[in-house]
N, C-alpha and C positions, 0 to 999 in steps of 0.2 A: 863211616867216624869222621869222615869230614865235615865241618860247617861247628865241631863240639868244642866251646874254649878250652885252652890247658887247664882251666883250673878244674868244670868237670873229670876230663881224663884223669887225675890225679886224682879226683876224690874215686873214679870207681877203684883205681893201682890199690888204693891206700886201703880202699872196703875191702878185696881183694889177699891183702895179704893178712889182714889183721882176720882173715877167714881160714886164714891158714895159718891162723898163729891159733884159732879156735878148734880145726882142726884137730893142733900139734898137741895140743893142755887133754881134747878130747881123749885119746889114743891115751895120751900118757896116765888119766883120771884113771880110762876102763884098765888098763894096763897093772897101774898100782896097786889100784882094787882089787884084782889073780892073786899079784902077792900076796896082798892083807890081807886074802881070804882063809886058809890057816896059819894065821897069831890072832895075842890078845887081843888084836888090835884090829879084829874082826871086824869092829862097827863103822871103821870109817870108812870100808865096801859099800855101803849102799848109797850114802851117798856120791861118790865117787862114780859108784854105776852109772845111778839117773843119772847126776850133773854132770858129767861125761858122754853120757849119749846125745843130751839134747846140744853140746857143744859138738860134737858130732854131725849130726843132723842140721845144725842150723849152719856150721862152718863147710858141710858141704854143699849145703842149699845151698848159700850165696855165695861160691870158685864157680859152682855151673851153672851158676845161671846169668855173673855177671857178663861176659861177653858178648852173650845173645841182646845183654840189658842196653848197653853202650853202642850193637850193632845198630835194636832198632832206633834209640831219644836221636842217635847219628837218623835214620833218615827222615825220619819225623821234624829235625828242625832243618832239615833240606826242605823240605815238603812243603812246612808252613810250621817256622818257629813261632811264635805268637800262641798256635796251639799247641806243640810240645811244650812250652814252657807253663800255662793253664795247668797242663795233661799232667809235669815232672811236679809242680807247684800240690798238684791238690795228693798226690804221689809221697810225698817228703814230709807234707802235712800229718798224710795220716801215720808214717816212719816216728816221725819226729812222736807223737802222742804215742804211740807203741811204745818209746823207750822208757815213756811217763810210768807207765806200767811196766816195765822190766825193772823198772830201778826198784819202784814197791814191792817188789815178789823178792827180789835180790837184798835187800835191806830185811825184809822177813824171816830169809829164810839166814842170814846172817847174824841177828840177832837170834833163830832162836837155836840156832848152831853153838854160837855162844855161850847164851842159857842152858844148853846140855853137857856143854864144856864143864863150865864154873859148878852144876852145880849135881854133879854124876863123881861119882871119886873113879881112881884110873884106872880102876881095874871093870868097870863098867861097860858094857858096847855101848849103852846111851851116850857113854864119855867120849868113846872114839867117833862115834854119829858125828856127834858133835863138832867135834877138832873137821872130818871131811868134810861138812856143811858149812863151816865157814870159811874153809879153805876156799871149797868149790863156790861160794855166792861170793868172795873178795875178788877172786879174780876173775867171776862174770860181773862183779856188777862197776869193777875197775875198766874191762874191755868193751861195757856197753856204753856208758861216761867217753870215753877214748870217740868210739863211735858217736856218741850224740853230737857230743862236741863238731865234731867233724861234719854231721849232719848237717847242722847250724846255718857253720860257713857253704856245704855245699845252697841247702834250702838258699842263702841269699843271694850265693851266686845264679842259680837259676832265673829265681826274678830280674837280676838287673839282663837275664840275658835277652839279645835279640838286638 
């Protein structure tokens, strides 16, 4: 890890914390879906399960890879800071482009969820699917907006590194 500026270490620590939050939300979503399955609100279970599984996969992937990623970046910085900066800038540019795609998808899911919620009566499964979708999409969007802002600041830190 030597050679990494404190801002870089803070970025990865924050990524790991948010990923743990993703895991917690994913677990809560899947558990809530299980509870709702035998109720009149069953329609909400489908988006809770689907998006909860996405949260579990994303959260666990980032948590499991972060320490190795930090160690590898530290090694590369010690060997050749300019090459490390170039590689990490390219990686983060791709990550930031992905956030733009995620935002579009999350806004589409939020819009679809709100539409179902508003169009169908409370007794319809589609109404509750809309509620579940809107809740999950809102959470994902909020977390990804925070992560994108942190990523943009980190990208600037990387560009100045050296």
